[in-house]
PAZAPA-4460 file (N, C-alpha, C; in steps of 0.05 Angstrom, whole numbers, plus 32768, in hexadecimal, padded with zeros to 4 digits):
% residues 327
    n_x    n_y    n_z   ca_x   ca_y   ca_z    c_x    c_y    c_z   seq   type   mol
   7E7A   8060   8033   7E7F   803E   802D   7E92   8035   802F     1      X     A
   7E97   801D   8034   7EB2   8014   802C   7EBA   8009   8012     2      X     A
   7ED5   800A   8014   7EDE   7FFE   7FF8   7EE3   7FE1   7FF0     3      X     A
   7EE5   7FDE   7FD5   7EEA   7FBE   7FD2   7F05   7FB8   7FD6     4      X     A
   7F0F   7FAD   7FE9   7F26   7FA5   7FEE   7F37   7F93   7FE6     5      X     A
   7F24   7F89   7FCE   7F32   7F69   7FC2   7F46   7F64   7FC1     6      X     A
   7F4F   7F7D   7FB0   7F6F   7F84   7FA7   7F81   7F9B   7FB3     7      X     A
   7F8F   7F9A   7FBC   7F9E   7FB4   7FBE   7FBF   7FB2   7FC6     8      X     A
   7FC6   7FCD   7FC2   7FE6   7FD3   7FC4   7FE9   7FDD   7FE3     9      X     A
   7FFD   7FCC   7FE5   8004   7FD3   8009   8012   7FF4   800B    10      X     A
   8009   8000   8017   801A   801E   8025   8032   8011   8028    11      X     A
   8045   8016   8017   805D   8017   801A   8073   802E   8021    12      X     A
   807E   8038   8035   808C   8058   803E   80A6   8057   8029    13      X     A
   80A8   806E   801F   80B9   806F   8008   80B7   8066   7FF0    14      X     A
   809B   805E   7FEF   8095   804D   7FCC   807A   8053   7FC7    15      X     A
   8069   8053   7FD2   804E   8052   7FC3   8047   806F   7FC9    16      X     A
   8059   808A   7FB6   8051   809B   7FB5   8042   80A8   7FA2    17      X     A
   803B   80BB   7F9C   8028   80C6   7F86   802C   80BE   7F6B    18      X     A
   8048   80BD   7F6B   8051   80B5   7F4E   8047   8096   7F48    19      X     A
   804E   8083   7F5B   804B   806E   7F61   8030   805D   7F5B    20      X     A
   801E   806C   7F67   8000   8065   7F69   7FF3   8075   7F4D    21      X     A
   7FFC   8081   7F46   7FF6   808B   7F28   8002   8074   7F0F    22      X     A
   8011   806F   7F17   8018   805A   7F04   8010   803A   7F08    23      X     A
   8003   802E   7F23   7FF5   801F   7F21   7FDE   8027   7F1D    24      X     A
   7FCE   8036   7F24   7FB1   8038   7F14   7FB0   8045   7EF8    25      X     A
   7FC3   8043   7EEF   7FC7   803C   7ECC   7FC7   8024   7ECA    26      X     A
   7FD2   8011   7ED7   7FCD   7FF1   7ED5   7FB5   7FE2   7EDD    27      X     A
   7FAC   7FF0   7EF1   7F94   7FE6   7F00   7F7E   7FF8   7F08    28      X     A
   7F66   7FFD   7EF5   7F55   800E   7F00   7F44   8008   7F17    29      X     A
   7F49   7FF3   7F22   7F39   7FED   7F38   7F42   7FE7   7F5D    30      X     A
   7F5F   7FE4   7F50   7F73   7FDB   7F6A   7F6E   7FF7   7F83    31      X     A
   7F6F   7FE2   7F9D   7F6A   8004   7FAE   7F8E   8008   7FB2    32      X     A
   7F8B   801F   7FB0   7FAD   802F   7FB7   7FAA   803D   7FD1    33      X     A
   7FC1   8040   7FD7   7FC5   8045   7FFA   7FDD   8058   7FF5    34      X     A
   7FE2   806F   8008   7FF7   807F   8005   800C   806D   8019    35      X     A
   8020   807D   8018   8036   8079   802C   802D   8080   8044    36      X     A
   8034   8077   805B   802B   807D   8078   8038   809C   807D    37      X     A
   8020   80AE   8084   8025   80BF   8088   801A   80CB   80A6    38      X     A
   8039   80D0   80B5   8030   80D4   80D4   8023   80EB   80DD    39      X     A
   8013   80EA   80F2   7FFE   8105   80FC   8016   811E   80FE    40      X     A
   8031   8116   810A   8041   8132   8103   8049   813F   80E9    41      X     A
   8052   812F   80DF   804E   8139   80C6   803B   814A   80B7    42      X     A
   8026   813F   80BB   800B   814A   80AF   8007   8160   80BD    43      X     A
   8008   8167   80DE   7FFE   8181   80EF   8017   8190   80ED    44      X     A
   802D   818D   80EA   8041   819C   80EC   8051   819F   80D3    45      X     A
   8053   8193   80C0   805C   8196   80A5   8057   81B6   8098    46      X     A
   806B   81BD   808B   8067   81D6   8076   8064   81CD   8060    47      X     A
   8068   81B5   8056   8060   81A6   8045   8040   81AC   803D    48      X     A
   8039   81BA   8020   8020   81B3   8011   801B   819F   8001    49      X     A
   8028   818C   7FFF   801F   8179   7FEE   8022   8159   7FFC    50      X     A
   8025   8154   8011   8025   813F   8020   8004   812D   801A    51      X     A
   7FEF   813F   8012   7FD4   812F   800B   7FCC   8130   7FF1    52      X     A
   7FE6   813B   7FDC   7FDD   813F   7FC7   7FDD   8126   7FB7    53      X     A
   7FCD   811E   7FA5   7FC6   810B   7F94   7FB6   810D   7F7C    54      X     A
   7FBB   80F9   7F68   7FAE   8101   7F4F   7F90   80F5   7F4F    55      X     A
   7F7F   8101   7F43   7F67   80F6   7F4A   7F5F   80DE   7F41    56      X     A
   7F6D   80D4   7F2A   7F6E   80BC   7F1D   7F71   80A4   7F34    57      X     A
   7F7B   80A7   7F4F   7F8C   8098   7F5A   7F77   8083   7F6D    58      X     A
   7F60   8097   7F6F   7F49   8087   7F7D   7F42   806B   7F73    59      X     A
   7F37   805B   7F81   7F30   8059   7FA0   7F4E   8056   7FAE    60      X     A
   7F54   8076   7FC1   7F66   8076   7FCA   7F64   807B   7FE9    61      X     A
   7F7A   8063   7FF6   7F7D   8067   8016   7F8F   807A   801F    62      X     A
   7F8E   808F   8035   7FA3   8096   8042   7FB1   8081   805C    63      X     A
   7FC7   8079   805A   7FCF   8074   8075   7FDF   8086   808C    64      X     A
   7FCE   8085   80A4   7FDF   8095   80B9   7FE3   808B   80CC    65      X     A
   8002   8096   80D7   800D   8089   80EB   8003   80A0   8105    66      X     A
   8009   8093   811B   8000   80A3   8134   7FF4   8094   8146    67      X     A
   7FEC   80A9   8161   7FDF   8093   8175   7FCF   80A9   8187    68      X     A
   7FD5   80BD   8186   7FC3   80D5   8190   7FA9   80D6   8185    69      X     A
   7F92   80CE   8195   7F72   80CD   8187   7F6B   80EF   8178    70      X     A
   7F7A   8102   8187   7F6C   8119   8180   7F82   8123   8166    71      X     A
   7F98   811A   8165   7FA5   811E   8149   7FA5   8112   8134    72      X     A
   7F9B   80F6   813B   7F8A   80E2   8125   7F74   80F4   8119    73      X     A
   7F60   80F9   812F   7F48   8104   8122   7F4C   811F   8112    74      X     A
   7F5E   812E   8113   7F62   8147   810A   7F6F   813D   80ED    75      X     A
   7F83   812B   80EF   7F8B   8122   80D6   7F79   8113   80C1    76      X     A
   7F6C   8103   80CA   7F4E   80FE   80BF   7F40   810A   80B5    77      X     A
   7F40   811F   80C2   7F28   8136   80B0   7F3A   8145   809C    78      X     A
   7F50   814A   80A2   7F65   8154   808B   7F63   813E   806F    79      X     A
   7F66   8124   8071   7F66   8112   8063   7F48   8112   804E    80      X     A
   7F32   8111   805D   7F18   8111   8056   7F11   8128   8041    81      X     A
   7F18   8140   804D   7F19   8155   8042   7F29   815E   8028    82      X     A
   7F3F   814A   8025   7F50   8142   800C   7F3E   8137   7FFA    83      X     A
   7F2F   8125   8006   7F21   8115   7FF6   7F2A   80F5   7FEC    84      X     A
   7F3C   80EF   8002   7F42   80CE   8009   7F28   80C2   800B    85      X     A
   7F26   80AA   8000   7F0E   8094   8008   7F07   8086   8025    86      X     A
   7F27   8085   802F   7F25   8078   8049   7F41   8078   8052    87      X     A
   7F42   8075   806C   7F59   807F   807D   7F61   805C   8089    88      X     A
   7F7D   8060   8089   7F82   8043   8099   7F95   804A   80AA    89      X     A
   7F9C   803E   80C8   7FAF   8043   80D9   7FBD   8031   80DA    90      X     A
   7FD7   8034   80DB   7FEF   8025   80DA   7FF6   8011   80F6    91      X     A
   7FEF   8001   80F4   7FF5   7FEB   810E   8008   7FD7   8108    92      X     A
   8016   7FDC   80FA   8023   7FC8   80E7   8049   7FD2   80E7    93      X     A
   804D   7FE4   80E5   806C   7FF3   80E3   807C   7FE5   80FF    94      X     A
   808A   7FDD   80FB   80A0   7FD3   8117   80B8   7FE2   8119    95      X     A
   80BB   7FF5   8102   80D4   8005   8105   80DB   800F   8121    96      X     A
   80F9   8016   8127   80FE   8024   813D   80F5   8043   8140    97      X     A
   80F3   804E   8128   80E4   806E   8128   80D0   806C   812C    98      X     A
   80BB   805D   8127   80A0   8059   8129   809A   8055   8145    99      X     A
   80AD   803E   8150   80A2   8036   816C   80AA   8050   817E   100      X     A
   80BD   805A   817D   80BA   8078   818C   80AE   808B   818A   101      X     A
   809D   8087   8175   8083   809D   8171   806C   808B   817A   102      X     A
   8078   8076   8186   8059   806B   818B   8044   8067   817A   103      X     A
   804E   805C   815F   8038   8051   8157   803D   8039   8149   104      X     A
   8032   8034   8131   803A   801E   8122   8033   7FFF   8134   105      X     A
   8040   7FED   812E   803D   7FD5   813C   803A   7FD4   8158   106      X     A
   804A   7FDD   8165   804B   7FE0   8188   8035   7FEA   818E   107      X     A
   801F   7FF5   8188   8005   7FF8   8183   7FF1   7FE6   818D   108      X     A
   7FF9   7FCA   8183   7FE7   7FAF   8180   7FE4   7FAA   81A4   109      X     A
   7FFE   7FB6   81B1   8001   7FAD   81D2   7FE7   7FC6   81DF   110      X     A
   7FDD   7FDA   81CE   7FC9   7FEC   81DD   7FAC   7FEF   81D0   111      X     A
   7F9F   7FDC   81C9   7F8B   7FD7   81B8   7F7C   7FED   81C1   112      X     A
   7F71   7FF1   81DA   7F5E   8001   81E7   7F6A   8023   81DC   113      X     A
   7F85   802A   81DB   7F89   8047   81D1   7F81   8044   81AE   114      X     A
   7F8B   802D   819D   7F81   802A   8182   7F63   802F   817F   115      X     A
   7F58   8026   8191   7F35   8023   8193   7F2B   8046   8196   116      X     A
   7F40   8054   81A8   7F34   8074   81A9   7F38   807F   8193   117      X     A
   7F57   8076   8184   7F56   8086   8170   7F41   8087   8153   118      X     A
   7F3A   8065   8157   7F28   8064   8141   7F0B   8070   8144   119      X     A
   7F08   8072   815E   7EE7   807F   8167   7EEE   809D   815E   120      X     A
   7F0A   80A7   8170   7F03   80CC   815F   7F08   80CC   814B   121      X     A
   7F12   80BF   8136   7F18   80BD   811C   7EF9   80B9   810E   122      X     A
   7EEC   80A6   811A   7ECF   80A9   810E   7EBA   80BC   8116   123      X     A
   7EC4   80C6   8129   7EB1   80DE   8133   7EB8   80F6   811B   124      X     A
   7ECE   80FD   8112   7EDA   8110   8101   7ED4   8110   80E5   125      X     A
   7ECF   80F0   80DD   7ECD   80F4   80C4   7EB4   80DA   80BC   126      X     A
   7EB0   80D9   809F   7E99   80CB   8098   7EA2   80B1   808C   127      X     A
   7EBF   80B2   8086   7EC6   809A   8070   7ED4   808C   8084   128      X     A
   7EDB   8071   807B   7EDA   8058   8086   7EFF   805B   809B   129      X     A
   7F00   8056   80B3   7F16   804F   80C0   7F1D   8039   80C1   130      X     A
   7F34   802A   80B2   7F3F   8011   80B9   7F5C   800A   80BE   131      X     A
   7F59   7FF3   80C7   7F81   7FF0   80D7   7F8C   7FDA   80C4   132      X     A
   7FA4   7FDD   80C3   7FB3   7FD2   80BB   7FC4   7FBE   80D2   133      X     A
   7FCB   7FA8   80D9   7FDD   7FA3   80F2   7FEA   7F83   80EE   134      X     A
   7FF6   7F7E   80FA   8007   7F68   8102   7FF4   7F4E   8107   135      X     A
   7FFC   7F39   8117   7FF0   7F26   8126   7FF5   7F26   813F   136      X     A
   800F   7F3B   8140   8014   7F36   8160   802F   7F47   8160   137      X     A
   803F   7F42   8178   8054   7F55   8173   8062   7F45   818A   138      X     A
   807C   7F3E   818C   8091   7F32   8198   808C   7F19   819F   139      X     A
   8084   7F12   81C0   8079   7EF9   81CC   8051   7EFF   81CD   140      X     A
   804D   7F16   81C3   8033   7F1A   81C3   8023   7F0F   81AA   141      X     A
   8027   7EF9   81A1   8018   7EF2   8185   800D   7EE0   8183   142      X     A
   7FFD   7ED0   8196   7FEE   7EB9   8198   7FCC   7EC5   8186   143      X     A
   7FBB   7EBD   8183   7F9F   7EC1   8172   7F92   7ECE   818A   144      X     A
   7F92   7EC8   819D   7F88   7ECF   81B5   7F8C   7EF4   81B5   145      X     A
   7FA7   7EF7   81BA   7FAE   7F0D   81BB   7FA5   7F1C   8199   146      X     A
   7FA2   7F16   818F   7FA0   7F1F   8174   7F7F   7F22   816F   147      X     A
   7F6E   7F14   8172   7F57   7F12   8178   7F4D   7F2C   818B   148      X     A
   7F53   7F31   819C   7F55   7F3E   81AF   7F53   7F5D   81A8   149      X     A
   7F6C   7F5F   8199   7F71   7F7E   8186   7F59   7F82   817B   150      X     A
   7F55   7F68   8166   7F3A   7F75   8156   7F22   7F72   8164   151      X     A
   7F1C   7F66   8171   7F04   7F6E   8184   7EFB   7F84   8188   152      X     A
   7F13   7F8C   81A0   7F0C   7FAB   81A4   7F09   7FC1   8193   153      X     A
   7F1C   7FBA   817E   7F16   7FD8   816B   7F01   7FC5   8156   154      X     A
   7EF6   7FB7   8155   7EDD   7FB6   8143   7EC6   7FBD   8159   155      X     A
   7ECB   7FB5   8175   7EB7   7FC6   8183   7EB2   7FE8   817E   156      X     A
   7ED0   7FF5   817C   7ED2   800B   8178   7EC7   801B   8161   157      X     A
   7EC0   8005   8148   7EB3   800E   8136   7ECA   8008   8116   158      X     A
   7ED9   7FFA   8120   7EE5   7FF2   8105   7EE3   7FDB   80F0   159      X     A
   7EDC   7FDD   80DD   7ECF   7FCA   80D2   7EE4   7FB5   80BE   160      X     A
   7EFA   7FC0   80B0   7F14   7FB4   809E   7F2A   7FB1   80B2   161      X     A
   7F33   7F9D   80B4   7F50   7F94   80BF   7F5D   7F85   80A8   162      X     A
   7F79   7F9A   80A1   7F8E   7F8D   808A   7FA2   7F80   809E   163      X     A
   7F9F   7F69   8092   7FBB   7F55   80B3   7FD1   7F4E   80A1   164      X     A
   7FEB   7F53   80A8   8000   7F53   809A   8002   7F33   80AF   165      X     A
   8003   7F1C   809C   8002   7F07   80B4   801A   7EFA   80C1   166      X     A
   802C   7F11   80C7   803C   7F0A   80DB   803E   7F1B   80EF   167      X     A
   804F   7F11   810A   804F   7F22   811B   806C   7F30   8119   168      X     A
   8065   7F4A   812B   807F   7F5A   8128   8091   7F54   813F   169      X     A
   80AC   7F5B   8136   80C1   7F58   814D   80C6   7F6D   8150   170      X     A
   80C3   7F7E   8169   80C7   7F9A   8168   80EB   7FA2   8174   171      X     A
   8100   7F8B   8178   8113   7F8D   8185   8125   7F7C   8172   172      X     A
   8139   7F80   8164   8155   7F74   8157   814B   7F71   813F   173      X     A
   8133   7F78   8132   8132   7F71   8119   8129   7F90   8105   174      X     A
   8130   7F91   80ED   812D   7FAB   80D8   8113   7FA8   80CF   175      X     A
   810B   7FBB   80CE   80EE   7FBA   80B6   80EE   7FA6   80A0   176      X     A
   8103   7FA4   8098   8109   7F93   8078   810A   7F75   808C   177      X     A
   8115   7F6F   809B   8113   7F55   80AC   80FB   7F4B   80B5   178      X     A
   80EA   7F61   80BB   80D0   7F5D   80C5   80BA   7F54   80B0   179      X     A
   80C4   7F59   8095   80B7   7F52   8086   80B8   7F35   807C   180      X     A
   80CD   7F2A   8089   80D5   7F13   807A   80E1   7EFB   808F   181      X     A
   80F0   7EFF   80A1   80F4   7EF7   80B8   80D9   7EE4   80CF   182      X     A
   80C5   7EF4   80D8   80A9   7EE7   80E9   80A2   7ED9   80D3   183      X     A
   809B   7EBD   80DC   8087   7EA7   80C7   806C   7EB6   80BD   184      X     A
   806A   7EB7   80A9   8046   7EBA   809F   803A   7EA4   80B2   185      X     A
   8028   7EAF   80B5   800E   7E9C   80C8   7FF1   7EA5   80C0   186      X     A
   7FF3   7E9F   80AA   7FCC   7EA2   809C   7FBC   7E9B   80AB   187      X     A
   7FBE   7E83   80B8   7FAA   7E74   80C6   7F9A   7E8E   80DD   188      X     A
   7FA2   7EA5   80E3   7F9D   7EB8   80F1   7F86   7EC5   80E5   189      X     A
   7F92   7ED5   80CD   7F76   7EE2   80B9   7F5F   7ECF   80B8   190      X     A
   7F68   7EB5   80AA   7F57   7EA4   80A9   7F3F   7EA0   80BE   191      X     A
   7F4F   7EA0   80DA   7F39   7E96   80F0   7F2E   7EB4   80F1   192      X     A
   7F37   7EC8   80F1   7F33   7EE8   80FB   7F17   7EE4   80E8   193      X     A
   7F15   7EDC   80CE   7EFB   7EDE   80BC   7EE8   7ECA   80C6   194      X     A
   7EE9   7EB8   80CB   7EDA   7EA4   80D9   7ECE   7EAD   80EE   195      X     A
   7EDC   7EBA   8102   7ED3   7EC5   8114   7EC6   7EDA   8116   196      X     A
   7EC4   7EEE   8100   7EBA   7F06   8100   7EB4   7F00   80E3   197      X     A
   7EA4   7EF5   80D6   7E9E   7EFA   80B8   7E97   7F14   80B1   198      X     A
   7E89   7F24   80C3   7E7F   7F3E   80B6   7E9A   7F56   80B7   199      X     A
   7EAC   7F4E   80C1   7EC6   7F65   80BC   7ECF   7F5A   8098   200      X     A
   7EDF   7F75   8093   7EED   7F6C   807E   7F0B   7F6A   8085   201      X     A
   7F0E   7F4E   807C   7F2D   7F44   8083   7F3E   7F3F   806A   202      X     A
   7F53   7F57   8069   7F62   7F58   804F   7F80   7F4A   805F   203      X     A
   7F90   7F38   8046   7FA5   7F2B   8053   7FB5   7F38   8043   204      X     A
   7FCF   7F40   8053   7FEB   7F42   8046   8003   7F37   8055   205      X     A
   800F   7F39   803B   8031   7F27   8045   8030   7F08   803A   206      X     A
   8047   7F07   8026   8054   7EEF   8017   803B   7EEE   800A   207      X     A
   802C   7EFF   7FF2   801E   7EF3   7FE1   802B   7EFE   7FC9   208      X     A
   8037   7EEE   7FBA   8040   7EFA   7F9E   803A   7EEF   7F87   209      X     A
   8022   7EDE   7F88   801B   7ED3   7F70   7FFD   7ED3   7F6B   210      X     A
   7FF1   7ED3   7F54   7FD5   7ECE   7F4D   7FD1   7EB8   7F60   211      X     A
   7FD9   7E9B   7F60   7FCF   7E88   7F6E   7FC9   7E8E   7F93   212      X     A
   7FDF   7E99   7F95   7FDF   7EA1   7FB8   7FC1   7EB2   7FB6   213      X     A
   7FC2   7EC6   7FA5   7FB2   7ED3   7FA8   7F96   7ECB   7FAF   214      X     A
   7F95   7EBB   7F94   7F75   7EAD   7F97   7F76   7E9F   7FAF   215      X     A
   7F8A   7E91   7FBE   7F81   7E78   7FD0   7F79   7E8C   7FE4   216      X     A
   7F86   7E9A   7FF1   7F7D   7EB6   8009   7F65   7EB3   7FFE   217      X     A
   7F5A   7EC6   7FE8   7F3A   7EC8   7FE8   7F24   7EB5   7FE8   218      X     A
   7F32   7EA2   7FED   7F1A   7E8A   7FF7   7F0E   7E91   8012   219      X     A
   7F1D   7EA0   8022   7F13   7EA2   803F   7F0E   7EC2   8040   220      X     A
   7F26   7ECE   8034   7F2A   7EEB   803B   7F1A   7EFE   8027   221      X     A
   7F14   7F1A   802E   7F05   7F2D   801E   7F1E   7F37   800E   222      X     A
   7F33   7F32   8010   7F41   7F40   8000   7F61   7F37   8000   223      X     A
   7F71   7F40   7FF1   7F91   7F3A   7FF7   7F9E   7F5B   7FF2   224      X     A
   7FB7   7F61   8002   7FBE   7F79   8003   7FDD   7F72   7FF5   225      X     A
   7FEE   7F80   7FE5   8004   7F6B   7FDC   801A   7F8D   7FD7   226      X     A
   8034   7F8A   7FE1   8048   7F9F   7FDA   805E   7F9F   7FCD   227      X     A
   806E   7F92   7FD5   8088   7F93   7FCE   8087   7F7F   7FB0   228      X     A
   8076   7F6E   7FAF   8073   7F61   7F97   806B   7F6B   7F83   229      X     A
   805C   7F80   7F83   8051   7F92   7F6E   8060   7FA3   7F69   230      X     A
   807B   7FB3   7F81   8089   7FC2   7F7D   8098   7FB2   7F65   231      X     A
   80AA   7F99   7F6B   80B9   7F92   7F5E   80AF   7F89   7F42   232      X     A
   8095   7F81   7F43   8090   7F7B   7F29   8071   7F82   7F1F   233      X     A
   8070   7F99   7F16   8053   7FA6   7F1D   803E   7F98   7F0C   234      X     A
   8048   7F8E   7EEC   8032   7F85   7EE5   8026   7F68   7EEE   235      X     A
   8031   7F62   7F0C   801E   7F51   7F10   800B   7F5C   7F22   236      X     A
   8004   7F7C   7F20   7FEB   7F89   7F23   7FD1   7F84   7F14   237      X     A
   7FE1   7F82   7EF9   7FD0   7F7B   7EE1   7FBB   7F5D   7EE1   238      X     A
   7FD9   7F4B   7EE1   7FD4   7F2D   7EE6   7FBD   7F2B   7F00   239      X     A
   7FC0   7F38   7F15   7FA9   7F29   7F2D   7F91   7F3F   7F21   240      X     A
   7F96   7F54   7F1C   7F7F   7F67   7F13   7F64   7F51   7F02   241      X     A
   7F74   7F4C   7EEB   7F6A   7F37   7ED4   7F56   7F1F   7EE9   242      X     A
   7F70   7F10   7EF7   7F64   7EF8   7F06   7F50   7EF7   7F1E   243      X     A
   7F4D   7F11   7F25   7F40   7F13   7F39   7F24   7F20   7F3F   244      X     A
   7F16   7F17   7F28   7EF7   7F20   7F1C   7EF5   7F45   7F18   245      X     A
   7F08   7F55   7F14   7F05   7F6D   7F0B   7F01   7F6A   7EE6   246      X     A
   7EF9   7F82   7EDC   7EF4   7F81   7EC6   7F16   7F81   7EB3   247      X     A
   7F12   7F6C   7EA3   7F2B   7F6A   7E96   7F38   7F7C   7E8C   248      X     A
   7F52   7F8A   7E8B   7F5E   7F9C   7E7D   7F74   7F93   7E62   249      X     A
   7F6F   7FA1   7E55   7F81   7F95   7E39   7F9A   7FA7   7E2F   250      X     A
   7F9E   7FC0   7E44   7FBC   7FCC   7E37   7FCF   7FB8   7E46   251      X     A
   7FE5   7FC5   7E30   8001   7FB3   7E36   800F   7FC2   7E40   252      X     A
   8028   7FBB   7E46   803F   7FC8   7E51   8048   7FE6   7E49   253      X     A
   804A   7FE7   7E2D   8044   7FFD   7E20   8033   8010   7E25   254      X     A
   8023   800A   7E1F   8009   801C   7E22   800A   802E   7E3C   255      X     A
   8013   8020   7E53   8013   8025   7E76   802D   8038   7E71   256      X     A
   8049   802B   7E60   8063   8037   7E62   805C   805A   7E5A   257      X     A
   804E   805C   7E42   803C   8071   7E30   8030   8088   7E38   258      X     A
   801D   8078   7E4C   800F   808D   7E5C   8019   8095   7E78   259      X     A
   802F   808A   7E80   803B   8094   7E9B   8050   80AB   7E8A   260      X     A
   805D   80A3   7E7C   806E   80B6   7E6A   8063   80D8   7E65   261      X     A
   8047   80D1   7E5D   8039   80E9   7E5E   8035   80F6   7E7A   262      X     A
   802F   80E4   7E90   802C   80E9   7EAE   803F   80FE   7EB3   263      X     A
   805F   80EA   7EB1   8076   80FC   7EB7   8082   8113   7EAA   264      X     A
   8076   8116   7E8B   807C   812F   7E80   806C   8142   7E8E   265      X     A
   8054   813B   7E97   8041   8156   7EA4   8050   8159   7EC4   266      X     A
   8054   8146   7ECC   8066   8149   7EEE   807B   8159   7EED   267      X     A
   8093   8156   7ECE   80AB   8167   7ED4   80A6   8180   7ECE   268      X     A
   8089   8188   7EC1   8083   81A8   7EC4   807A   81B2   7ED8   269      X     A
   8077   819F   7EEB   8072   81A5   7F08   8085   81A9   7F1C   270      X     A
   809C   81A1   7F15   80B2   81A4   7F22   80B8   818C   7F2F   271      X     A
   80B2   816F   7F26   80B8   8150   7F2C   80CD   814C   7F25   272      X     A
   80E5   8139   7F36   80F9   8134   7F29   80F8   8114   7F14   273      X     A
   8102   8113   7F01   80FF   8100   7EED   8110   80E5   7F0B   274      X     A
   811C   80E3   7F0C   8127   80CF   7F20   8116   80C6   7F39   275      X     A
   8107   80D6   7F3C   80EA   80CE   7F51   80D6   80BE   7F42   276      X     A
   80D4   80CC   7F31   80BE   80C1   7F17   80C4   80A5   7F08   277      X     A
   80D7   80A6   7F07   80DC   807F   7EF9   80DB   806E   7F0D   278      X     A
   80DD   8070   7F22   80E2   805F   7F35   80CC   804A   7F40   279      X     A
   80B1   8049   7F34   80A1   803D   7F38   80A0   8029   7F18   280      X     A
   80AC   8036   7F07   80A9   8024   7EED   80C3   8012   7EE8   281      X     A
   80D4   800E   7EFC   80EC   7FFE   7EF9   80E5   7FE4   7EF8   282      X     A
   80CD   7FD6   7EFC   80CC   7FB7   7EFE   80B0   7FBB   7EE7   283      X     A
   80B2   7FCA   7ED5   8099   7FC9   7EC1   80A4   7FB2   7EB6   284      X     A
   80BA   7FB3   7EAC   80C0   7F96   7E97   80C8   7F7E   7EA1   285      X     A
   80C4   7F7E   7EC1   80D0   7F65   7ECC   80CD   7F48   7EB6   286      X     A
   80DE   7F3C   7EB2   80E2   7F21   7EAD   80DF   7F24   7E8D   287      X     A
   80E4   7F3B   7E85   80F0   7F42   7E67   8106   7F43   7E62   288      X     A
   8113   7F32   7E4B   8131   7F36   7E44   8134   7F56   7E42   289      X     A
   814B   7F5C   7E4D   8156   7F7C   7E4A   8145   7F89   7E65   290      X     A
   813B   7F80   7E74   812F   7F89   7E8E   8142   7F92   7E9D   291      X     A
   815B   7F8E   7EA7   816C   7F92   7EB3   817E   7FA9   7EA3   292      X     A
   817E   7FAD   7E8F   818E   7FC3   7E7A   8174   7FDF   7E80   293      X     A
   8164   7FD1   7E7E   8149   7FE5   7E86   814E   7FFB   7EA0   294      X     A
   814E   7FEC   7EB9   814E   7FF5   7ECA   8166   8007   7ED2   295      X     A
   817E   7FF8   7EC5   819A   8008   7EC8   8197   801E   7EBB   296      X     A
   818F   8025   7E9E   818F   8037   7E93   817B   8052   7EA0   297      X     A
   8162   804A   7EAA   814F   8056   7EB9   8166   8065   7ED4   298      X     A
   8170   8054   7EE7   817C   805E   7EFD   8191   8070   7EFC   299      X     A
   81A4   806C   7EDE   81B9   807B   7EDC   81B6   808E   7ECB   300      X     A
   81AA   808F   7EB4   819C   80A8   7EAA   818A   80BD   7EBA   301      X     A
   8172   80B1   7EC1   8165   80C9   7ED2   8170   80DC   7EE6   302      X     A
   8181   80D8   7EF6   8190   80E9   7F0C   819D   80FE   7EF3   303      X     A
   81AA   80F5   7EE1   81B9   810C   7ECE   81A1   8119   7EBF   304      X     A
   818D   8115   7EBA   8181   811E   7EAA   8166   8124   7EB6   305      X     A
   8163   8133   7EC5   8148   8137   7ED9   8133   813C   7ECC   306      X     A
   8135   8146   7EAF   811C   8158   7EAB   811C   8148   7E89   307      X     A
   812B   8136   7E87   8125   812B   7E6A   8116   8114   7E6A   308      X     A
   80FA   8114   7E61   80EB   80FC   7E5D   80FB   80E8   7E47   309      X     A
   810A   80ED   7E38   810A   80DA   7E20   811C   80C4   7E2B   310      X     A
   8127   80C8   7E49   8133   80B0   7E53   8126   8098   7E57   311      X     A
   8108   809A   7E59   80F6   8088   7E57   80F3   8076   7E3C   312      X     A
   80F4   8088   7E29   80EC   8076   7E0A   810B   806A   7E01   313      X     A
   8120   8075   7E11   813C   8069   7E05   8141   8056   7E19   314      X     A
   8136   8055   7E33   8139   803B   7E42   8128   8025   7E2F   315      X     A
   8113   802D   7E24   8105   8019   7E17   8107   8009   7E03   316      X     A
   811E   8015   7DF5   8124   8004   7DE0   813C   7FEF   7DE5   317      X     A
   813F   7FEE   7E01   8154   7FD6   7E16   8142   7FBE   7E0F   318      X     A
   812A   7FC2   7E13   8117   7FA9   7E1D   8112   7F9F   7DF9   319      X     A
   8112   7F7C   7E06   8112   7F73   7DEE   80E9   7F69   7DEE   320      X     A
   80DB   7F78   7DE7   80BE   7F74   7DEE   80B1   7F85   7DD5   321      X     A
   809A   7F6F   7DCA   808C   7F7F   7DB9   806E   7F81   7DC0   322      X     A
   8067   7F93   7DBF   8048   7F97   7DD2   803C   7F87   7DC2   323      X     A
   8033   7F84   7DAD   801D   7F6C   7D9F   8021   7F52   7DA8   324      X     A
   8038   7F4C   7DB1   803B   7F28   7DBC   8036   7F22   7DD2   325      X     A
   8036   7F39   7DE0   8036   7F35   7DFF   802B   7F4C   7E11   326      X     A
   8012   7F48   7E24   8007   7F5D   7E2B   7FFF   7F56   7E4E   327      X     A
***
């Protein structure tokens, strides 16, 4: 059964690790969470045993895979299903040189038949849904007909959910960061896609950083996916959760901080490093007086005091915020 994709956190390489996802789940019990992209090579060849690790509270949880070999993706899909993930997403949007050299990511928009073969093989291997996260095109191949053809071929292969970053990808000359900002947002592509394929689940991604923008896109789309706006100001997750039809949440910033502090204490006993644990919460008090001091204290003290959980409560004293007055 497909997930409710009304609101989701975008998969972000080096950011949406298990600690970030746990923190986001504390803020919203309903938002769909995604792993960082995991390549088939990493899953099949790495000796690491923690690549598929997560906390049970993270459900609903989607794993994002990067690759283009149908057989390898099918094996990795089975690994993901056996690990308990709710859904599998294939990355057809990343424009980085490293990803291109591995023949996956956005460059695969030029090979819709290969992507469709990957979808088919994965669906044969697992019973959980396979979804695609795409751009609207690449380089000069970025008109609506190109985009529609890609979607049509993969819909016919059995993919029913498309997460659309409403920019084309420029595969040469721009960094991944520039590719998130320089190509213009063309929201009429996903809007027309939903009109042409009303039975598909269409999720819009890119440039959505306010509740109003999310509500505007939900007039035509099935969902919105948000990345860096949630990273920079994670309380926006709560604002959107409460505004977009989910059961309202009443917990405040301190409730979330204390719950995450308990999680950190547990992770430290398992060998985690406080430096990595504090990264997701740097923006928790975004917009409050003292937020810059909060961030500075955490990034300065956590690396020096790797196992000292008191760093969080000490940093909290730098924020001018009273729980009862603002939630």
